OpenMM code with the backbone's topology and positions (N, CA, C; nanometers):
from openmm import Vec3, app, unit

residues = "MET PRO ARG ILE MET PRO ILE ARG ASP LEU ARG LYS THR SER GLU LEU SER GLU LEU ALA HIS THR GLU GLN GLU PRO ILE PHE ILE THR LYS ASN GLY TYR SER ASP LEU VAL VAL MET SER ALA GLU LEU TYR ASP ARG TYR VAL SER ILE LEU ARG THR ASP GLN ALA ILE PHE GLU ALA GLU GLU GLU MET ARG ASN GLY GLY GLU THR VAL ASP ALA ALA ASP ALA PHE ASP GLY LEU ASP LYS LYS TYR TYR GLY".split()
positions = [
    Vec3(-0.9760, 1.5325, -1.2516),
    Vec3(-0.8892, 1.6444, -1.2199),
    Vec3(-0.8566, 1.6396, -1.0709),
    Vec3(-0.7303, 1.6549, -1.0356),
    Vec3(-0.6947, 1.6438, -0.8935),
    Vec3(-0.7550, 1.7549, -0.8093),
    Vec3(-0.7910, 1.7184, -0.6881),
    Vec3(-0.8450, 1.8156, -0.5915),
    Vec3(-0.7265, 1.8738, -0.5157),
    Vec3(-0.7163, 2.0061, -0.5128),
    Vec3(-0.6080, 2.0755, -0.4434),
    Vec3(-0.6707, 2.1710, -0.3430),
    Vec3(-0.6218, 2.1645, -0.2174),
    Vec3(-0.6773, 2.2483, -0.1105),
    Vec3(-0.5632, 2.3101, -0.0301),
    Vec3(-0.5835, 2.4300, 0.0216),
    Vec3(-0.4818, 2.4890, 0.1086),
    Vec3(-0.4822, 2.4221, 0.2458),
    Vec3(-0.3702, 2.4279, 0.3139),
    Vec3(-0.3553, 2.3599, 0.4419),
    Vec3(-0.4542, 2.4111, 0.5468),
    Vec3(-0.4954, 2.5344, 0.5368),
    Vec3(-0.5899, 2.5890, 0.6356),
    Vec3(-0.7226, 2.5136, 0.6342),
    Vec3(-0.7565, 2.4495, 0.5209),
    Vec3(-0.8809, 2.3733, 0.5115),
    Vec3(-0.8758, 2.2411, 0.5882),
    Vec3(-0.7595, 2.2042, 0.6408),
    Vec3(-0.7508, 2.0825, 0.7210),
    Vec3(-0.8293, 2.0949, 0.8513),
    Vec3(-0.8614, 2.2164, 0.8901),
    Vec3(-0.9423, 2.2376, 1.0109),
    Vec3(-1.0837, 2.1812, 0.9941),
    Vec3(-1.1291, 2.1729, 0.8711),
    Vec3(-1.2636, 2.1225, 0.8414),
    Vec3(-1.2567, 1.9701, 0.8245),
    Vec3(-1.2261, 1.9011, 0.9331),
    Vec3(-1.1981, 1.7580, 0.9239),
    Vec3(-1.3156, 1.6760, 0.8723),
    Vec3(-1.4361, 1.7067, 0.9168),
    Vec3(-1.5522, 1.6286, 0.8709),
    Vec3(-1.5748, 1.6466, 0.7220),
    Vec3(-1.5631, 1.7689, 0.6735),
    Vec3(-1.5807, 1.7959, 0.5304),
    Vec3(-1.4717, 1.7266, 0.4489),
    Vec3(-1.3493, 1.7314, 0.4987),
    Vec3(-1.2370, 1.6692, 0.4282),
    Vec3(-1.2561, 1.5177, 0.4211),
    Vec3(-1.2981, 1.4579, 0.5321),
    Vec3(-1.3231, 1.3141, 0.5350),
    Vec3(-1.4332, 1.2757, 0.4367),
    Vec3(-1.5415, 1.3503, 0.4387),
    Vec3(-1.6523, 1.3215, 0.3470),
    Vec3(-1.6079, 1.3335, 0.2017),
    Vec3(-1.5317, 1.4364, 0.1712),
    Vec3(-1.4817, 1.4572, 0.0355),
    Vec3(-1.3915, 1.3418, -0.0077),
    Vec3(-1.3026, 1.2993, 0.0821),
    Vec3(-1.2110, 1.1890, 0.0493),
    Vec3(-1.2875, 1.0600, 0.0226),
    Vec3(-1.3909, 1.0336, 0.1012),
    Vec3(-1.4683, 0.9110, 0.0821),
    Vec3(-1.5603, 0.9193, -0.0391),
    Vec3(-1.6140, 1.0355, -0.0668),
    Vec3(-1.7054, 1.0530, -0.1796),
    Vec3(-1.6320, 1.0445, -0.3129),
    Vec3(-1.5227, 1.1169, -0.3242),
    Vec3(-1.4524, 1.1256, -0.4525),
    Vec3(-1.3584, 1.0080, -0.4783),
    Vec3(-1.3122, 0.9402, -0.3729),
    Vec3(-1.2182, 0.8292, -0.3874),
    Vec3(-1.0997, 0.8662, -0.4771),
    Vec3(-1.0465, 0.9844, -0.4517),
    Vec3(-0.9279, 1.0362, -0.5189),
    Vec3(-0.8404, 1.1031, -0.4137),
    Vec3(-0.7098, 1.1061, -0.4343),
    Vec3(-0.6242, 1.1776, -0.3404),
    Vec3(-0.6553, 1.3274, -0.3411),
    Vec3(-0.6413, 1.3895, -0.2254),
    Vec3(-0.6593, 1.5342, -0.2128),
    Vec3(-0.5223, 1.5926, -0.1803),
    Vec3(-0.4749, 1.6807, -0.2646),
    Vec3(-0.3432, 1.7403, -0.2469),
    Vec3(-0.3559, 1.8664, -0.1636),
    Vec3(-0.2776, 1.8737, -0.0567),
    Vec3(-0.2798, 1.9866, 0.0350),
    Vec3(-0.1562, 2.0719, 0.0095),
    Vec3(-0.1787, 2.2028, -0.0067),
    Vec3(-0.0668, 2.2935, -0.0325),
    Vec3(-0.0382, 2.3793, 0.0900),
    Vec3(0.0864, 2.4181, 0.1015),
    Vec3(0.1306, 2.5083, 0.2080),
    Vec3(0.2160, 2.6159, 0.1418),
    Vec3(0.1748, 2.7397, 0.1578),
    Vec3(0.2431, 2.8527, 0.0933),
    Vec3(0.2532, 2.8330, -0.0582),
    Vec3(0.1504, 2.7727, -0.1170),
    Vec3(0.1452, 2.7562, -0.2617),
    Vec3(0.2185, 2.6351, -0.3155),
    Vec3(0.2788, 2.5555, -0.2280),
    Vec3(0.3555, 2.4383, -0.2717),
    Vec3(0.2927, 2.3108, -0.2169),
    Vec3(0.3061, 2.2042, -0.2918),
    Vec3(0.2528, 2.0754, -0.2488),
    Vec3(0.3181, 2.0334, -0.1169),
    Vec3(0.2357, 1.9889, -0.0200),
    Vec3(0.2881, 1.9554, 0.1118),
    Vec3(0.2417, 1.8187, 0.1603),
    Vec3(0.1136, 1.7860, 0.1418),
    Vec3(0.0565, 1.6612, 0.1915),
    Vec3(-0.0401, 1.6030, 0.0898),
    Vec3(-0.0703, 1.4753, 0.1077),
    Vec3(-0.1755, 1.4103, 0.0299),
    Vec3(-0.2657, 1.3383, 0.1289),
    Vec3(-0.3963, 1.3596, 0.1169),
    Vec3(-0.4952, 1.2969, 0.2045),
    Vec3(-0.5850, 1.2091, 0.1184),
    Vec3(-0.6140, 1.0871, 0.1703),
    Vec3(-0.7037, 0.9977, 0.0976),
    Vec3(-0.7753, 0.9076, 0.1976),
    Vec3(-0.8833, 0.8467, 0.1532),
    Vec3(-0.9570, 0.7543, 0.2387),
    Vec3(-0.8739, 0.6280, 0.2601),
    Vec3(-0.9044, 0.5563, 0.3672),
    Vec3(-0.8338, 0.4318, 0.3965),
    Vec3(-0.8584, 0.3280, 0.2858),
    Vec3(-0.9796, 0.3271, 0.2310),
    Vec3(-1.0113, 0.2321, 0.1232),
    Vec3(-0.9251, 0.2578, 0.0002),
    Vec3(-0.9097, 0.3841, -0.0356),
    Vec3(-0.8276, 0.4188, -0.1507),
    Vec3(-0.6814, 0.3846, -0.1243),
    Vec3(-0.6352, 0.4114, -0.0029),
    Vec3(-0.4980, 0.3775, 0.0334),
    Vec3(-0.4751, 0.2273, 0.0206),
    Vec3(-0.5677, 0.1456, 0.0715),
    Vec3(-0.5557, -0.0002, 0.0613),
    Vec3(-0.5493, -0.0448, -0.0841),
    Vec3(-0.6310, 0.0175, -0.1693),
    Vec3(-0.6298, -0.0166, -0.3119),
    Vec3(-0.4944, 0.0175, -0.3744),
    Vec3(-0.4401, 0.1350, -0.3413),
    Vec3(-0.3090, 0.1754, -0.3934),
    Vec3(-0.1994, 0.0810, -0.3466),
    Vec3(-0.2043, 0.0402, -0.2199),
    Vec3(-0.1023, -0.0509, -0.1673),
    Vec3(-0.1100, -0.1855, -0.2381),
    Vec3(-0.2299, -0.2345, -0.2630),
    Vec3(-0.2470, -0.3610, -0.3335),
    Vec3(-0.1871, -0.3540, -0.4739),
    Vec3(-0.2144, -0.2453, -0.5432),
    Vec3(-0.1594, -0.2265, -0.6782),
    Vec3(-0.0074, -0.2177, -0.6719),
    Vec3(0.0441, -0.1468, -0.5740),
    Vec3(0.1886, -0.1314, -0.5590),
    Vec3(0.2559, -0.2662, -0.5345),
    Vec3(0.1944, -0.3500, -0.4489),
    Vec3(0.2518, -0.4828, -0.4222),
    Vec3(0.2551, -0.5677, -0.5482),
    Vec3(0.1492, -0.5621, -0.6264),
    Vec3(0.1453, -0.6376, -0.7518),
    Vec3(0.2522, -0.5874, -0.8478),
    Vec3(0.2634, -0.4557, -0.8619),
    Vec3(0.3662, -0.3976, -0.9493),
    Vec3(0.5059, -0.4355, -0.9026),
    Vec3(0.5283, -0.4361, -0.7703),
    Vec3(0.6591, -0.4720, -0.7159),
    Vec3(0.6925, -0.6178, -0.7458),
    Vec3(0.5937, -0.7059, -0.7329),
    Vec3(0.6160, -0.8476, -0.7621),
    Vec3(0.6504, -0.8681, -0.9098),
    Vec3(0.5820, -0.7975, -0.9981),
    Vec3(0.6106, -0.8066, -1.1419),
    Vec3(0.7513, -0.7548, -1.1704),
    Vec3(0.7871, -0.6420, -1.1103),
    Vec3(0.9205, -0.5845, -1.1293),
    Vec3(1.0284, -0.6830, -1.0835),
    Vec3(1.0084, -0.7442, -0.9655),
    Vec3(1.1071, -0.8381, -0.9140),
    Vec3(1.1200, -0.9605, -1.0044),
    Vec3(1.0090, -1.0098, -1.0571),
    Vec3(1.0127, -1.1241, -1.1480),
    Vec3(1.0870, -1.0884, -1.2770),
    Vec3(1.0623, -0.9687, -1.3293),
    Vec3(1.1326, -0.9257, -1.4505),
    Vec3(1.2829, -0.9122, -1.4251),
    Vec3(1.3191, -0.8586, -1.3078),
    Vec3(1.4612, -0.8464, -1.2715),
    Vec3(1.5258, -0.9844, -1.2618),
    Vec3(1.4548, -1.0780, -1.2006),
    Vec3(1.5076, -1.2136, -1.1877),
    Vec3(1.5336, -1.2747, -1.3251),
    Vec3(1.4418, -1.2547, -1.4181),
    Vec3(1.4593, -1.3081, -1.5534),
    Vec3(1.5762, -1.2409, -1.6251),
    Vec3(1.5931, -1.1102, -1.6054),
    Vec3(1.7066, -1.0399, -1.6675),
    Vec3(1.8400, -1.0896, -1.6118),
    Vec3(1.8368, -1.1355, -1.4874),
    Vec3(1.9598, -1.1816, -1.4230),
    Vec3(1.9781, -1.3328, -1.4323),
    Vec3(1.9166, -1.3932, -1.5322),
    Vec3(1.9402, -1.5346, -1.5586),
    Vec3(1.8419, -1.6305, -1.4950),
    Vec3(1.7313, -1.5848, -1.4494),
    Vec3(1.6307, -1.6733, -1.3907),
    Vec3(1.5771, -1.7705, -1.4935),
    Vec3(1.5304, -1.8831, -1.4457),
    Vec3(1.4788, -1.9854, -1.5363),
    Vec3(1.3262, -1.9897, -1.5292),
    Vec3(1.2651, -2.0164, -1.6431),
    Vec3(1.1197, -2.0295, -1.6463),
    Vec3(1.0795, -2.1693, -1.5994),
    Vec3(0.9567, -2.1809, -1.5526),
    Vec3(0.9022, -2.3079, -1.5073),
    Vec3(0.7712, -2.3299, -1.5817),
    Vec3(0.7508, -2.4516, -1.6276),
    Vec3(0.6261, -2.4850, -1.6957),
    Vec3(0.5099, -2.4668, -1.5977),
    Vec3(0.4035, -2.4024, -1.6420),
    Vec3(0.2903, -2.3731, -1.5544),
    Vec3(0.2281, -2.4996, -1.4971),
    Vec3(0.2149, -2.6019, -1.5776),
    Vec3(0.1553, -2.7277, -1.5297),
    Vec3(0.2399, -2.7869, -1.4170),
    Vec3(0.3725, -2.7825, -1.4331),
    Vec3(0.4620, -2.8332, -1.3281),
    Vec3(0.4502, -2.7488, -1.2016),
    Vec3(0.4410, -2.6191, -1.2174),
    Vec3(0.4295, -2.5300, -1.1021),
    Vec3(0.3004, -2.5573, -1.0253),
    Vec3(0.1889, -2.5727, -1.0962),
    Vec3(0.0622, -2.6000, -1.0294),
    Vec3(0.0603, -2.7383, -0.9648),
    Vec3(0.1242, -2.8358, -1.0299),
    Vec3(0.1336, -2.9692, -0.9692),
    Vec3(0.2118, -2.9624, -0.8388),
    Vec3(0.3200, -2.8879, -0.8390),
    Vec3(0.4007, -2.8727, -0.7180),
    Vec3(0.3228, -2.8041, -0.6067),
    Vec3(0.2461, -2.7013, -0.6426),
    Vec3(0.1642, -2.6325, -0.5423),
    Vec3(0.0552, -2.7235, -0.4872),
    Vec3(-0.0072, -2.8012, -0.5751),
    Vec3(-0.1102, -2.8959, -0.5298),
    Vec3(-0.0513, -2.9954, -0.4303),
    Vec3(0.0655, -3.0490, -0.4621),
    Vec3(0.1298, -3.1452, -0.3716),
    Vec3(0.1665, -3.0817, -0.2404),
    Vec3(0.2192, -2.9598, -0.2471),
    Vec3(0.2640, -2.8904, -0.1263),
    Vec3(0.1494, -2.8572, -0.0329),
    Vec3(0.0391, -2.8069, -0.0881),
    Vec3(-0.0707, -2.7571, -0.0032),
    Vec3(-0.1865, -2.8538, 0.0142),
    Vec3(-0.2016, -2.9501, -0.0767),
    Vec3(-0.3169, -3.0400, -0.0691),
    Vec3(-0.2775, -3.1877, -0.0611),
    Vec3(-0.1474, -3.2127, -0.0472),
    Vec3(-0.1021, -3.3513, -0.0289),
    Vec3(-0.1045, -3.4227, -0.1570),
] * unit.nanometer
topology = app.Topology()
chain = topology.addChain("A")
for resn in residues:
    res = topology.addResidue(resn, chain)
    for name in ("N", "CA", "C"):
        topology.addAtom(name, app.Element.getBySymbol(name[0]), res)
């Protein structure tokens, strides 16, 4: 269940930091009853960015295939990479 806190609780920086690191979930901050900010630990942010990059790469590959991209045999692709990086 998402953690929701009012903006006034941002004054409790040590408690907020501990909560973010302990729960490893985003903390939603509200202002006047409406969503305003999201706070999370740096580790969680890094994990989200990694997932986002992977999703973006998959999306781009799917778009390329929809727009007429050609498939490559996996064995040929790995042979090419071996030659390129390992001589």
